[in-house]
N, C-alpha and C positions, 0 to 999 in steps of 0.2 A: 504494500500500500504506500502510495506517495504521501509524504509529510512535508509541510512547508514551515519555515521559520522566518523571523525578521532578524536580519543581521545589521550591524552597524556598517554603513557604507565605507568608512575610512579604515575599518578593521573588521573584515568579514568573518574572522574567527570568533568575534564577540557576538553572541546571540542574545536576544531578549529572553530573560529568565522566565521560568514558568509562572512566577508570581507577578511578572510585569513591572517590577520596580527597578530593575537595573539590567545592563548588558553584562554578560559573563561568558568566559571561555570554559568554565568548569561546572557551573550549575546546570541543571536540566533545563532545556529550552522550552519556551511556550511553543506548542505545535498547532498547526492548522491542517484540516483535511484537504482544503483546496487553496489555490492561489487567491481566488476571490475572497475567501474568508480572511486570509491574512491581509489582503488589501483593505477590506472593510475595517478591520481592527486598526490598521495603520492610519487610515483616514480619520476614524473616530477619535483617536488618541494622540494625534500628531502635535497637539498644543499642550500636552501633559508630559511631565517627567516620566521616564527617561527619554522619550522620543522627541521632546521639544528641542529644536535646533540641530537635530541629528538627521543625516540622510539615511533613512532606513531602506534596506534592500530585502526583497522577498526572494528567498532561495529555497530550492528543494534540498532537504537535508538527507543525504544518502547514508549518513551514519546511523539513522534511526531504524 
């Protein structure tokens, strides 16, 4: 099954944590079933920390 995550554009190894409060390379990432679901989350929360001022990229996480 394909899973998508939101990564920090400047540091793609940093993914939005499952709790949605920070970007982390070690914490479990917040995952989405579809690219559209990840996009919707990104649009709804782009003015809130930790997404505010960050170029978020939606990527398929092949490690999951």
